[in-house]
C-alpha positions as CSV (number, residue, x, y, z in Angstrom):
1,M,173.9,68.7,192.8
2,R,175.8,68.1,189.5
3,I,178.0,65.4,191.0
4,Q,175.0,63.5,192.4
5,E,173.2,63.5,189.0
6,M,176.3,62.0,187.3
7,Q,176.4,59.2,189.8
8,E,172.8,58.3,189.2
9,A,173.1,58.2,185.4
10,G,174.1,55.0,183.6
11,F,174.3,51.3,184.7
12,S,176.5,49.6,187.2
13,L,179.0,47.0,186.0
14,V,176.9,44.2,187.6
15,E,173.8,45.3,185.6
16,V,175.8,45.4,182.4
17,L,177.3,41.9,183.0
18,V,173.8,40.4,183.8
19,V,172.4,41.8,180.5
20,I,175.4,40.5,178.5
21,G,175.0,37.1,180.2
22,L,171.3,36.9,179.3
23,L,172.0,37.9,175.7
24,L,174.7,35.1,175.4
25,I,172.3,32.5,176.8
26,T,169.5,33.6,174.5
27,S,171.7,33.7,171.4
28,G,173.0,30.2,172.3
29,I,169.5,28.9,172.3
30,V,168.6,30.6,169.1
31,V,171.7,29.2,167.3
32,T,170.9,25.7,168.5
33,R,167.3,25.9,167.2
34,M,168.5,27.4,163.9
35,K,170.7,24.4,163.3
36,T,167.8,22.0,163.9
37,T,165.6,24.1,161.6
38,V,168.2,24.3,158.9
39,S,168.7,20.5,159.0
40,A,164.9,20.0,158.7
41,L,164.8,22.3,155.7
42,D,167.6,20.5,154.1
43,A,165.8,17.1,154.6
44,D,162.7,18.6,153.1
45,N,164.8,19.9,150.1
46,A,166.1,16.3,149.4
47,S,162.5,14.9,149.5
48,N,161.2,17.8,147.4
49,L,163.8,17.1,144.8
50,V,162.8,13.4,144.5
51,S,159.1,14.4,144.3
52,S,159.7,17.2,141.8
53,E,161.7,14.8,139.5
54,F,158.8,12.3,139.7
55,A,156.3,15.0,138.9
56,Y,158.4,16.5,136.1
57,A,158.8,13.0,134.5
58,R,155.1,12.3,134.7
59,Q,154.1,15.7,133.3
60,L,156.6,15.2,130.4
61,A,155.2,11.7,129.7
62,V,151.7,13.0,129.5
63,D,152.6,16.1,127.5
64,H,154.8,14.3,125.0
65,R,153.0,11.0,125.0
66,R,156.4,9.3,125.5
67,N,157.7,7.0,128.2
68,M,159.8,8.9,130.7
69,I,162.3,6.7,132.6
70,V,163.2,7.6,136.1
71,R,166.4,6.0,137.3
72,F,168.0,6.2,140.7
73,Q,171.7,5.7,140.5
74,G,174.3,5.3,143.1
75,S,173.6,6.8,146.5
76,N,172.2,10.2,145.4
77,E,171.6,10.6,141.6
78,I,168.3,10.8,139.8
79,K,168.2,10.6,136.0
80,V,165.1,11.3,133.9
81,T,165.3,10.0,130.3
82,R,162.7,10.1,127.4
83,Q,162.2,7.0,125.3
84,E,162.0,8.0,121.6
85,L,159.9,6.3,119.0
86,D,163.0,4.8,117.4
87,G,164.1,3.1,120.6
88,S,166.8,5.7,121.5
89,T,166.7,7.7,124.6
90,T,167.3,11.4,125.4
91,M,168.5,12.6,128.8
92,V,166.1,15.2,130.1
93,S,167.3,15.7,133.7
94,D,170.3,14.5,135.8
95,V,170.3,15.8,139.4
96,S,171.9,14.9,142.7
97,L,170.5,15.1,146.2
98,P,171.8,18.1,148.3
99,A,175.2,17.6,149.9
100,G,175.1,15.2,152.8
101,Y,171.9,13.4,151.7
102,T,171.7,10.0,150.2
103,F,169.0,7.4,149.4
104,G,168.8,5.7,152.7
105,F,166.2,3.8,154.7
106,P,166.3,4.7,158.4
107,A,167.2,1.9,160.7
108,G,164.5,0.8,163.1
109,I,161.6,2.5,161.3
110,G,158.8,0.7,159.5
111,D,157.3,1.3,156.1
112,T,155.2,4.3,155.1
113,P,151.4,4.0,155.6
114,D,151.1,3.2,151.8
115,K,152.9,-0.1,152.6
116,F,154.5,-0.3,149.2
117,L,157.5,-2.2,150.6
118,A,155.5,-4.7,152.7
119,G,155.3,-7.5,150.1
120,S,158.7,-6.9,148.5
121,T,161.3,-9.6,149.0
122,L,163.9,-6.8,149.5
123,Y,161.9,-5.4,152.4
124,T,161.1,-8.7,154.1
125,S,164.7,-10.0,153.8
126,A,166.3,-6.8,155.1
127,G,163.7,-5.9,157.7
128,T,163.4,-2.3,158.6
129,G,166.9,-1.7,157.4
130,G,165.5,-2.3,153.9
131,T,166.3,-0.8,150.6
132,A,166.2,3.0,150.1
133,V,164.7,2.9,146.5
134,Y,162.1,0.3,145.7
135,I,160.3,0.4,142.4
136,G,158.9,-3.1,141.8
137,P,162.0,-5.3,141.8
138,G,164.5,-2.5,141.0
139,T,165.5,1.1,141.2
140,T,164.2,2.2,137.7
141,G,160.6,2.9,136.6
142,K,158.9,4.8,133.9
143,F,155.9,7.0,133.5
144,M,153.8,6.0,130.6
145,G,152.0,8.5,128.3
146,D,148.8,8.1,130.3
147,G,150.5,9.1,133.5
148,T,150.7,5.7,135.0
149,F,154.0,4.3,136.5
150,A,155.4,1.0,135.4
151,D,158.5,-1.2,135.6
152,N,160.8,-2.0,132.7
153,S,158.3,-4.7,131.6
154,N,155.4,-2.2,131.4
155,V,153.8,-3.7,134.5
156,L,152.2,-1.1,136.8
157,V,154.2,-0.8,140.0
158,N,154.2,1.3,143.1
159,G,157.4,2.8,144.3
160,S,159.0,4.2,147.4
161,V,162.1,6.4,147.7
162,F,163.7,7.2,151.0
163,T,166.2,10.0,151.6
164,R,168.2,10.9,154.7
165,S,171.4,12.4,156.1
166,S,173.5,10.8,158.8
167,D,170.7,11.5,161.3
168,S,167.7,9.2,161.2
169,W,165.3,12.0,162.1
170,T,166.1,13.7,158.8
171,A,164.6,10.7,156.9
172,R,161.9,11.5,154.3
173,A,160.0,9.3,152.0
174,V,158.3,9.7,148.6
175,T,155.8,7.2,147.3
176,V,154.4,6.9,143.8
177,S,151.2,4.9,142.9
178,G,151.5,2.9,139.8
179,A,147.9,3.1,138.7
180,T,147.6,6.9,139.1
181,G,151.1,8.3,139.2
182,K,150.1,10.1,142.4
183,L,152.9,11.1,144.7
184,K,152.9,11.4,148.5
185,Q,155.7,12.8,150.7
186,Y,156.3,11.6,154.3
187,G,158.4,12.8,157.2
188,L,159.2,11.2,160.5
189,K,157.4,12.1,163.7
190,G,159.3,10.0,166.2
191,T,159.1,6.6,164.6
192,I,155.9,7.1,162.6
193,W,155.7,8.3,159.0
194,V,153.3,11.3,158.6
195,V,152.2,12.9,155.3
196,K,153.9,16.2,154.7
């Protein structure tokens, strides 16, 4: 009787191999999905950084009643500077997008629903491979003491900033309304921009 009980206890080699195989397949699927999720989170972080720098500059402009210049330099740097009453400037913030992310307009994708690029000569001359940072005619704008957003000539302008990694699906957009300073963030759903 004792020998028969020992033979019935435990699992056969085939059963153990089947369970191990199922665990490997499941873990492979989980790892693949995690990579996609991490890439989406990184893309959101890049967009959130642009949005937070805009919001920070606007809030400082209103609180201090000083113009706050937002400058997009190179392929991934954002500088926020305060204009002092005597004409000098003070650096307030200097940040870079997360590693692997740049200001970049995704090829083959149209403008955001705000259509801030639609009338720009930069956008129409470059098509959907247009500029990644568009603030009026340049890449620098400023929040005024009343919270509005203007170009260097104090003319109210709308702006759009696009970020992406090497994959087009990671593209994100942040738009700013000149008249209100209101920000919107967009992500891609296929080839359509949707508000995040």
